[in-house]
Structures are given as structure tokens and as C-alpha cells.
Biopython code that builds the backbone (N, CA, C, O; Angstrom):
import numpy as np
from Bio.PDB.StructureBuilder import StructureBuilder

atoms = [
    (1, "LEU", "N", (-4.065, 9.197, -0.250)),
    (1, "LEU", "CA", (-2.856, 9.970, -0.476)),
    (1, "LEU", "C", (-3.782, 11.651, -0.025)),
    (1, "LEU", "O", (-4.876, 12.211, -0.094)),
    (2, "ASP", "N", (-2.456, 11.812, 0.413)),
    (2, "ASP", "CA", (-2.792, 13.376, 0.400)),
    (2, "ASP", "C", (-1.547, 14.141, -0.690)),
    (2, "ASP", "O", (-0.390, 13.757, -0.862)),
    (3, "ILE", "N", (-2.235, 15.308, -1.307)),
    (3, "ILE", "CA", (-1.818, 15.971, -2.289)),
    (3, "ILE", "C", (-0.020, 16.657, -1.183)),
    (3, "ILE", "O", (1.150, 16.585, -1.561)),
    (4, "LYS", "N", (-0.537, 17.192, 0.049)),
    (4, "LYS", "CA", (0.806, 17.888, 0.865)),
    (4, "LYS", "C", (1.669, 16.858, 1.675)),
    (4, "LYS", "O", (1.730, 16.921, 2.902)),
    (5, "LEU", "N", (2.076, 16.276, 1.227)),
    (5, "LEU", "CA", (2.864, 15.345, 2.044)),
    (5, "LEU", "C", (3.777, 16.230, 2.653)),
    (5, "LEU", "O", (4.056, 17.325, 2.163)),
    (6, "PRO", "N", (4.477, 15.587, 4.204)),
    (6, "PRO", "CA", (5.323, 16.587, 4.352)),
    (6, "PRO", "C", (6.839, 16.536, 3.137)),
    (6, "PRO", "O", (7.212, 17.598, 2.638)),
    (7, "ARG", "N", (7.617, 15.116, 2.773)),
    (7, "ARG", "CA", (8.902, 15.284, 2.489)),
    (7, "ARG", "C", (8.140, 14.641, 0.984)),
    (7, "ARG", "O", (8.284, 15.561, 0.179)),
    (8, "VAL", "N", (7.652, 13.869, 0.510)),
    (8, "VAL", "CA", (7.399, 13.663, -0.975)),
    (8, "VAL", "C", (5.431, 14.125, -1.093)),
    (8, "VAL", "O", (4.362, 14.017, -0.492)),
    (9, "ASP", "N", (6.044, 14.644, -2.280)),
    (9, "ASP", "CA", (4.152, 15.570, -2.021)),
    (9, "ASP", "C", (3.290, 13.973, -2.308)),
    (9, "ASP", "O", (3.888, 12.937, -2.019)),
    (10, "GLY", "N", (1.919, 13.916, -2.869)),
    (10, "GLY", "CA", (1.054, 12.642, -3.396)),
    (10, "GLY", "C", (0.898, 12.291, -4.853)),
    (10, "GLY", "O", (0.353, 11.367, -5.456)),
    (11, "LEU", "N", (1.394, 13.081, -5.106)),
    (11, "LEU", "CA", (1.014, 13.098, -6.424)),
    (11, "LEU", "C", (2.673, 12.436, -7.274)),
    (11, "LEU", "O", (2.952, 11.846, -8.318)),
    (12, "GLU", "N", (3.386, 12.951, -6.134)),
    (12, "GLU", "CA", (4.837, 11.785, -6.641)),
    (12, "GLU", "C", (4.465, 10.173, -6.061)),
    (12, "GLU", "O", (4.410, 9.156, -6.752)),
    (13, "VAL", "N", (4.234, 10.290, -4.583)),
    (13, "VAL", "CA", (4.050, 8.530, -4.506)),
    (13, "VAL", "C", (2.931, 8.417, -5.055)),
    (13, "VAL", "O", (2.595, 7.284, -4.711)),
    (14, "LEU", "N", (2.091, 8.841, -5.703)),
    (14, "LEU", "CA", (1.035, 8.828, -6.845)),
    (14, "LEU", "C", (1.689, 7.745, -8.600)),
    (14, "LEU", "O", (1.288, 7.036, -9.522)),
    (15, "GLU", "N", (2.665, 8.260, -8.120)),
    (15, "GLU", "CA", (3.317, 8.542, -9.727)),
    (15, "GLU", "C", (4.157, 7.228, -9.620)),
    (15, "GLU", "O", (4.335, 6.661, -10.698)),
    (16, "SER", "N", (4.764, 6.579, -8.397)),
    (16, "SER", "CA", (6.067, 5.693, -7.630)),
    (16, "SER", "C", (4.764, 4.545, -7.904)),
    (16, "SER", "O", (5.057, 3.649, -8.696)),
    (17, "ILE", "N", (3.717, 4.512, -7.464)),
    (17, "ILE", "CA", (2.452, 3.452, -6.886)),
    (17, "ILE", "C", (2.702, 2.399, -8.771)),
    (17, "ILE", "O", (3.201, 1.372, -9.229)),
    (18, "ARG", "N", (1.784, 3.858, -9.255)),
    (18, "ARG", "CA", (1.050, 3.847, -10.902)),
    (18, "ARG", "C", (2.518, 3.190, -11.730)),
    (18, "ARG", "O", (2.305, 2.523, -12.742)),
    (19, "ARG", "N", (4.078, 3.410, -11.249)),
    (19, "ARG", "CA", (5.026, 2.529, -11.835)),
    (19, "ARG", "C", (5.074, 1.443, -11.814)),
    (19, "ARG", "O", (5.158, 0.792, -12.856)),
    (20, "ASP", "N", (5.034, 0.856, -10.542)),
    (20, "ASP", "CA", (5.497, -0.350, -9.934)),
    (20, "ASP", "C", (4.354, -0.966, -10.552)),
    (20, "ASP", "O", (3.183, -0.593, -10.481)),
    (21, "PRO", "N", (4.889, -2.070, -11.237)),
    (21, "PRO", "CA", (3.787, -3.227, -11.753)),
    (21, "PRO", "C", (3.283, -3.813, -10.721)),
    (21, "PRO", "O", (2.513, -4.736, -10.987)),
    (22, "ARG", "N", (3.474, -3.570, -9.555)),
    (22, "ARG", "CA", (3.221, -4.495, -8.413)),
    (22, "ARG", "C", (2.300, -4.452, -7.435)),
    (22, "ARG", "O", (1.839, -5.210, -6.581)),
    (23, "THR", "N", (2.096, -2.784, -7.996)),
    (23, "THR", "CA", (1.308, -1.733, -7.617)),
    (23, "THR", "C", (0.648, -0.944, -8.617)),
    (23, "THR", "O", (0.323, 0.189, -8.263)),
    (24, "ARG", "N", (0.325, -1.368, -10.022)),
    (24, "ARG", "CA", (-0.643, -0.529, -10.256)),
    (24, "ARG", "C", (-1.202, -0.650, -10.557)),
    (24, "ARG", "O", (-1.222, -0.227, -11.713)),
    (25, "HIS", "N", (-2.913, -1.605, -9.911)),
    (25, "HIS", "CA", (-4.249, -1.442, -9.834)),
    (25, "HIS", "C", (-4.150, -1.795, -8.534)),
    (25, "HIS", "O", (-4.509, -2.838, -7.988)),
    (26, "VAL", "N", (-3.475, -0.549, -7.957)),
    (26, "VAL", "CA", (-4.222, -0.857, -6.178)),
    (26, "VAL", "C", (-5.031, 0.435, -6.250)),
    (26, "VAL", "O", (-5.022, 1.283, -7.143)),
    (27, "PRO", "N", (-5.653, 0.405, -5.243)),
    (27, "PRO", "CA", (-7.311, 1.844, -5.874)),
    (27, "PRO", "C", (-6.536, 2.776, -4.853)),
    (27, "PRO", "O", (-6.603, 2.424, -3.676)),
    (28, "VAL", "N", (-5.681, 4.118, -5.198)),
    (28, "VAL", "CA", (-5.986, 5.343, -4.801)),
    (28, "VAL", "C", (-6.658, 6.113, -4.411)),
    (28, "VAL", "O", (-7.096, 6.637, -5.435)),
    (29, "VAL", "N", (-7.113, 6.626, -3.543)),
    (29, "VAL", "CA", (-7.803, 8.582, -3.005)),
    (29, "VAL", "C", (-7.519, 9.388, -2.626)),
    (29, "VAL", "O", (-7.469, 9.700, -1.436)),
    (30, "MET", "N", (-7.210, 10.042, -3.648)),
    (30, "MET", "CA", (-6.366, 11.574, -3.071)),
    (30, "MET", "C", (-7.725, 12.274, -1.832)),
    (30, "MET", "O", (-8.730, 12.930, -2.105)),
    (31, "LEU", "N", (-7.274, 11.856, -0.640)),
    (31, "LEU", "CA", (-8.042, 13.247, -0.073)),
    (31, "LEU", "C", (-6.836, 13.654, 0.868)),
    (31, "LEU", "O", (-6.080, 13.129, 1.685)),
    (32, "THR", "N", (-7.179, 15.344, 0.077)),
    (32, "THR", "CA", (-6.850, 16.437, 0.820)),
    (32, "THR", "C", (-7.263, 17.656, 0.491)),
    (32, "THR", "O", (-7.938, 18.139, -0.419)),
    (33, "SER", "N", (-6.724, 18.036, 1.409)),
    (33, "SER", "CA", (-7.166, 20.251, 0.951)),
    (33, "SER", "C", (-6.851, 20.763, -0.246)),
    (33, "SER", "O", (-7.105, 21.942, -0.492)),
    (34, "SER", "N", (-6.243, 19.933, -1.172)),
    (34, "SER", "CA", (-6.415, 20.997, -2.419)),
    (34, "SER", "C", (-7.754, 21.054, -2.836)),
    (34, "SER", "O", (-8.582, 20.169, -2.621)),
    (35, "ARG", "N", (-8.008, 22.362, -3.582)),
    (35, "ARG", "CA", (-9.286, 22.366, -4.035)),
    (35, "ARG", "C", (-8.461, 22.896, -5.483)),
    (35, "ARG", "O", (-9.096, 23.694, -6.173)),
    (36, "GLU", "N", (-7.107, 22.495, -5.959)),
    (36, "GLU", "CA", (-6.890, 23.661, -7.127)),
    (36, "GLU", "C", (-6.924, 22.503, -8.671)),
    (36, "GLU", "O", (-6.367, 21.450, -8.980)),
    (37, "GLU", "N", (-7.472, 23.023, -9.025)),
    (37, "GLU", "CA", (-8.394, 22.417, -10.855)),
    (37, "GLU", "C", (-6.410, 21.350, -11.426)),
    (37, "GLU", "O", (-6.304, 20.194, -11.838)),
    (38, "GLN", "N", (-5.477, 22.201, -11.225)),
    (38, "GLN", "CA", (-4.566, 21.234, -12.030)),
    (38, "GLN", "C", (-4.160, 20.023, -10.865)),
    (38, "GLN", "O", (-3.799, 18.858, -11.037)),
    (39, "ASP", "N", (-4.364, 20.758, -9.702)),
    (39, "ASP", "CA", (-4.116, 19.254, -8.925)),
    (39, "ASP", "C", (-4.900, 18.150, -9.078)),
    (39, "ASP", "O", (-4.341, 17.061, -9.206)),
    (40, "LEU", "N", (-6.279, 18.233, -9.091)),
    (40, "LEU", "CA", (-7.438, 17.552, -9.199)),
    (40, "LEU", "C", (-7.038, 17.018, -10.701)),
    (40, "LEU", "O", (-7.290, 15.817, -10.792)),
    (41, "VAL", "N", (-6.503, 17.558, -11.866)),
    (41, "VAL", "CA", (-6.416, 17.296, -13.265)),
    (41, "VAL", "C", (-4.996, 16.163, -13.403)),
    (41, "VAL", "O", (-5.047, 15.071, -13.968)),
    (42, "ARG", "N", (-3.522, 16.877, -12.595)),
    (42, "ARG", "CA", (-2.589, 16.208, -12.321)),
    (42, "ARG", "C", (-3.214, 14.339, -11.766)),
    (42, "ARG", "O", (-3.126, 13.377, -12.529)),
    (43, "SER", "N", (-3.617, 14.277, -10.767)),
    (43, "SER", "CA", (-3.859, 13.366, -10.109)),
    (43, "SER", "C", (-4.911, 12.663, -11.109)),
    (43, "SER", "O", (-4.289, 11.732, -11.620)),
    (44, "TYR", "N", (-6.103, 12.686, -11.570)),
    (44, "TYR", "CA", (-6.432, 11.639, -12.525)),
    (44, "TYR", "C", (-5.659, 11.468, -13.875)),
    (44, "TYR", "O", (-6.209, 10.809, -14.758)),
    (45, "GLY", "N", (-4.286, 12.073, -14.128)),
    (45, "GLY", "CA", (-3.614, 11.844, -15.432)),
    (45, "GLY", "C", (-3.349, 10.877, -15.113)),
    (45, "GLY", "O", (-3.450, 9.771, -15.644)),
    (46, "LEU", "N", (-2.921, 11.259, -14.063)),
    (46, "LEU", "CA", (-1.511, 9.841, -13.031)),
    (46, "LEU", "C", (-2.692, 8.589, -12.423)),
    (46, "LEU", "O", (-2.228, 7.577, -11.899)),
    (47, "GLY", "N", (-3.595, 8.694, -12.497)),
    (47, "GLY", "CA", (-4.322, 7.214, -12.202)),
    (47, "GLY", "C", (-5.439, 7.711, -11.150)),
    (47, "GLY", "O", (-6.628, 7.413, -11.043)),
    (48, "VAL", "N", (-4.899, 8.277, -10.671)),
    (48, "VAL", "CA", (-5.980, 7.793, -9.291)),
    (48, "VAL", "C", (-6.774, 7.225, -9.789)),
    (48, "VAL", "O", (-6.954, 6.791, -10.927)),
    (49, "ASN", "N", (-7.846, 7.215, -7.930)),
    (49, "ASN", "CA", (-9.146, 6.515, -8.910)),
    (49, "ASN", "C", (-9.944, 7.374, -8.024)),
    (49, "ASN", "O", (-11.099, 6.987, -8.201)),
    (50, "ALA", "N", (-9.957, 8.363, -7.137)),
    (50, "ALA", "CA", (-10.700, 9.209, -7.160)),
    (50, "ALA", "C", (-10.127, 10.250, -5.865)),
    (50, "ALA", "O", (-9.320, 9.925, -4.994)),
    (51, "PHE", "N", (-10.785, 11.552, -6.023)),
    (51, "PHE", "CA", (-10.249, 12.464, -5.579)),
    (51, "PHE", "C", (-11.490, 13.402, -4.276)),
    (51, "PHE", "O", (-12.616, 13.750, -4.630)),
    (52, "VAL", "N", (-11.150, 13.555, -3.380)),
    (52, "VAL", "CA", (-11.689, 14.154, -2.168)),
    (52, "VAL", "C", (-11.435, 15.017, -2.065)),
    (52, "VAL", "O", (-10.240, 15.099, -2.347)),
    (53, "VAL", "N", (-12.010, 16.346, -1.665)),
    (53, "VAL", "CA", (-11.796, 17.322, -0.501)),
    (53, "VAL", "C", (-11.927, 16.610, 1.054)),
    (53, "VAL", "O", (-12.837, 15.910, 1.498)),
    (54, "LYS", "N", (-10.895, 16.980, 1.582)),
    (54, "LYS", "CA", (-11.206, 17.076, 3.055)),
    (54, "LYS", "C", (-12.450, 18.253, 3.820)),
    (54, "LYS", "O", (-12.422, 19.454, 4.088)),
    (55, "PRO", "N", (-13.190, 17.455, 3.929)),
    (55, "PRO", "CA", (-14.238, 18.269, 4.602)),
    (55, "PRO", "C", (-13.613, 18.713, 6.349)),
    (55, "PRO", "O", (-13.438, 17.982, 7.324)),
    (56, "VAL", "N", (-13.386, 20.335, 6.158)),
    (56, "VAL", "CA", (-13.230, 20.809, 7.117)),
    (56, "VAL", "C", (-13.005, 20.224, 8.746)),
    (56, "VAL", "O", (-11.991, 19.977, 9.398)),
    (57, "GLY", "N", (-15.017, 20.103, 9.155)),
    (57, "GLY", "CA", (-14.504, 19.396, 10.878)),
    (57, "GLY", "C", (-14.369, 18.290, 11.025)),
    (57, "GLY", "O", (-14.824, 17.574, 10.132)),
    (58, "HIS", "N", (-13.808, 17.746, 11.998)),
    (58, "HIS", "CA", (-13.813, 16.711, 12.608)),
    (58, "HIS", "C", (-15.192, 15.210, 11.969)),
    (58, "HIS", "O", (-15.297, 14.221, 11.245)),
    (59, "ARG", "N", (-15.848, 15.992, 12.818)),
    (59, "ARG", "CA", (-17.210, 14.502, 12.148)),
    (59, "ARG", "C", (-17.378, 14.595, 10.642)),
    (59, "ARG", "O", (-17.764, 13.587, 10.050)),
    (60, "GLU", "N", (-17.128, 15.702, 9.969)),
    (60, "GLU", "CA", (-18.040, 15.975, 8.686)),
    (60, "GLU", "C", (-16.235, 14.671, 8.061)),
    (60, "GLU", "O", (-16.451, 13.762, 7.260)),
    (61, "PHE", "N", (-14.911, 14.877, 8.559)),
    (61, "PHE", "CA", (-14.006, 14.560, 7.722)),
    (61, "PHE", "C", (-14.049, 12.475, 8.509)),
    (61, "PHE", "O", (-13.734, 11.394, 8.011)),
    (62, "PHE", "N", (-14.625, 12.907, 9.917)),
    (62, "PHE", "CA", (-14.607, 10.931, 9.502)),
    (62, "PHE", "C", (-16.135, 10.332, 9.263)),
    (62, "PHE", "O", (-16.295, 9.131, 9.049)),
    (63, "ASP", "N", (-16.761, 10.858, 9.293)),
    (63, "ASP", "CA", (-17.807, 10.476, 8.011)),
    (63, "ASP", "C", (-17.752, 10.090, 6.912)),
    (63, "ASP", "O", (-18.508, 9.315, 6.325)),
    (64, "ALA", "N", (-16.141, 11.015, 6.294)),
    (64, "ALA", "CA", (-16.332, 10.877, 4.754)),
    (64, "ALA", "C", (-15.457, 9.652, 4.385)),
    (64, "ALA", "O", (-15.422, 9.067, 3.303)),
    (65, "ILE", "N", (-14.586, 9.323, 5.794)),
    (65, "ILE", "CA", (-13.262, 8.331, 4.898)),
    (65, "ILE", "C", (-13.559, 7.413, 4.986)),
    (65, "ILE", "O", (-13.099, 6.534, 4.258)),
    (66, "ARG", "N", (-15.065, 7.015, 6.533)),
    (66, "ARG", "CA", (-16.082, 6.319, 6.321)),
    (66, "ARG", "C", (-17.159, 5.610, 5.703)),
    (66, "ARG", "O", (-17.549, 4.443, 5.664)),
    (67, "ASP", "N", (-17.631, 7.121, 5.059)),
    (67, "ASP", "CA", (-18.237, 6.549, 3.610)),
    (67, "ASP", "C", (-17.557, 5.986, 2.084)),
    (67, "ASP", "O", (-18.187, 5.410, 1.198)),
    (68, "ILE", "N", (-15.530, 6.476, 2.074)),
    (68, "ILE", "CA", (-14.859, 5.704, 1.327)),
    (68, "ILE", "C", (-14.426, 4.706, 1.678)),
    (68, "ILE", "O", (-13.951, 3.867, 0.912)),
    (69, "GLY", "N", (-14.530, 4.549, 3.393)),
    (69, "GLY", "CA", (-13.947, 2.817, 3.331)),
    (69, "GLY", "C", (-15.309, 2.071, 3.096)),
    (69, "GLY", "O", (-15.195, 0.885, 3.408)),
    (70, "ALA", "N", (-16.193, 2.303, 2.776)),
    (70, "ALA", "CA", (-17.273, 1.385, 2.489)),
    (70, "ALA", "C", (-17.585, 1.217, 1.809)),
    (70, "ALA", "O", (-18.135, 0.180, 1.439)),
    (71, "PHE", "N", (-17.234, 2.954, 0.834)),
    (71, "PHE", "CA", (-17.179, 2.918, -0.660)),
    (71, "PHE", "C", (-16.235, 1.365, -1.303)),
    (71, "PHE", "O", (-16.781, 0.338, -1.707)),
    (72, "TRP", "N", (-14.826, 1.606, -1.230)),
    (72, "TRP", "CA", (-14.374, 0.845, -1.504)),
    (72, "TRP", "C", (-14.548, -1.040, -0.495)),
    (72, "TRP", "O", (-14.604, -1.933, -1.341)),
    (73, "ALA", "N", (-14.580, -1.280, 0.133)),
    (73, "ALA", "CA", (-14.591, -2.282, 0.865)),
    (73, "ALA", "C", (-16.127, -3.138, 0.432)),
    (73, "ALA", "O", (-16.095, -4.355, 0.247)),
    (74, "VAL", "N", (-17.533, -2.290, 0.295)),
    (74, "VAL", "CA", (-18.588, -2.715, -0.094)),
    (74, "VAL", "C", (-19.161, -3.104, -1.634)),
    (74, "VAL", "O", (-19.476, -4.210, -2.073)),
    (75, "LEU", "N", (-19.177, -1.826, -2.269)),
    (75, "LEU", "CA", (-19.552, -1.164, -3.278)),
    (75, "LEU", "C", (-18.926, -1.455, -5.026)),
    (75, "LEU", "O", (-19.320, -1.615, -6.181)),
    (76, "ASN", "N", (-17.663, -1.375, -4.166)),
    (76, "ASN", "CA", (-16.559, -0.971, -5.639)),
    (76, "ASN", "C", (-16.535, -2.665, -5.845)),
    (76, "ASN", "O", (-16.537, -3.586, -5.028)),
    (77, "GLU", "N", (-16.515, -2.629, -7.168)),
    (77, "GLU", "CA", (-15.691, -4.273, -8.026)),
    (77, "GLU", "C", (-14.041, -3.802, -8.863)),
    (77, "GLU", "O", (-13.822, -3.238, -9.936)),
    (78, "PRO", "N", (-13.259, -4.256, -7.961)),
    (78, "PRO", "CA", (-11.823, -4.450, -7.864)),
    (78, "PRO", "C", (-11.725, -4.759, -9.202)),
    (78, "PRO", "O", (-12.650, -5.217, -9.873)),
    (79, "HIS", "N", (-10.080, -4.394, -9.789)),
    (79, "HIS", "CA", (-9.762, -4.734, -11.461)),
    (79, "HIS", "C", (-9.496, -6.553, -10.406)),
    (79, "HIS", "O", (-9.352, -7.066, -9.296)),
    (80, "PRO", "N", (-9.642, -6.893, -12.537)),
    (80, "PRO", "CA", (-9.869, -8.658, -11.979)),
    (80, "PRO", "C", (-8.898, -9.357, -12.280)),
    (80, "PRO", "O", (-9.039, -10.557, -12.515)),
    (81, "GLY", "N", (-7.469, -8.615, -12.343)),
    (81, "GLY", "CA", (-6.971, -9.479, -12.274)),
    (81, "GLY", "C", (-5.856, -9.340, -10.609)),
    (81, "GLY", "O", (-4.830, -9.989, -10.405)),
    (82, "MET", "N", (-6.562, -8.193, -9.549)),
    (82, "MET", "CA", (-6.057, -7.812, -8.786)),
    (82, "MET", "C", (-6.260, -8.978, -6.896)),
    (82, "MET", "O", (-7.145, -8.706, -6.085)),
    (83, "PRO", "N", (-5.377, -9.970, -6.705)),
    (83, "PRO", "CA", (-6.391, -10.392, -5.371)),
    (83, "PRO", "C", (-7.080, -9.822, -5.058)),
    (83, "PRO", "O", (-7.023, -8.627, -5.347)),
    (84, "ALA", "N", (-8.428, -10.463, -4.074)),
    (84, "ALA", "CA", (-9.346, -10.219, -3.949)),
    (84, "ALA", "C", (-9.237, -9.332, -2.300)),
    (84, "ALA", "O", (-9.932, -8.565, -1.634)),
    (85, "ALA", "N", (-7.504, -10.221, -2.179)),
    (85, "ALA", "CA", (-7.494, -8.536, -0.298)),
    (85, "ALA", "C", (-7.002, -8.075, -0.929)),
    (85, "ALA", "O", (-5.976, -8.112, -0.250)),
    (86, "GLU", "N", (-6.494, -7.201, -2.377)),
    (86, "GLU", "CA", (-5.731, -5.833, -2.180)),
    (86, "GLU", "C", (-7.013, -5.689, -3.539)),
    (86, "GLU", "O", (-6.597, -5.011, -4.479)),
    (87, "GLY", "N", (-8.150, -6.120, -3.680)),
    (87, "GLY", "CA", (-9.597, -5.304, -4.621)),
    (87, "GLY", "C", (-10.048, -4.722, -3.278)),
    (87, "GLY", "O", (-10.442, -3.560, -3.380)),
    (88, "LYS", "N", (-10.092, -5.285, -1.937)),
    (88, "LYS", "CA", (-11.149, -4.969, -1.080)),
    (88, "LYS", "C", (-10.641, -4.202, -0.088)),
    (88, "LYS", "O", (-9.507, -4.608, 0.164)),
    (89, "ALA", "N", (-10.977, -3.186, 0.666)),
    (89, "ALA", "CA", (-10.773, -2.125, 2.006)),
    (89, "ALA", "C", (-10.486, -3.202, 2.932)),
    (89, "ALA", "O", (-10.251, -2.954, 4.114)),
]
sb = StructureBuilder()
sb.init_structure("model")
sb.init_model(0)
sb.init_chain("A")
sb.init_seg("    ")
for serial, (resi, resn, name, xyz) in enumerate(atoms, 1):
    if name == "N":
        sb.init_residue(resn, " ", resi, " ")
    sb.init_atom(name, np.array(xyz, "f"), 0.0, 1.0, " ", f" {name:<3s}", serial, name[0])
structure = sb.get_structure()
């Protein structure tokens, strides 16, 4: 999610995801340009799994996306109650 989405901000989307029993355990990464401490604190308060500040350069951005994907697909252990398809990216 990005905090600065056009119609509904990412924090509102995160709050909605965490309220719904069907999606509350889906891993959520906040990928944003915000470096605001209040956004970081609020994101974790709402249950985000990771907060990543977007790199500025295109190459660095794509490297970050690749690394995040690899982490969720290979290294992360999903919530025990989550179906396997939802736990691994």
C-alpha cells in the first residue's frame, strides 16, 4: 500500500483490511514516499507488517520490490491460520 493513494489513503485501506475477518491476517507492506514519523507510527498501530520508504531511483525501486517479494515468498513464515496461498506471495 501507499499512504498517498489518489482517492482513499493507504492508512484507510489498511484499517479496512484489518477490520475484515477474511483479510485481517493478509500481510501488508506500506511502500511509500512518506518519511513522516506519524505515518510510520500509525501504520504499525493499524497492523502493517512492514514499512518501506520508496527509493527515489527507478533501479533502486525495482530492486526494493524484488527484495520485498523474495522476503514474503521465501523467508517469511505466514500466520498459522492463513491458507498457504495467502501466506506466500
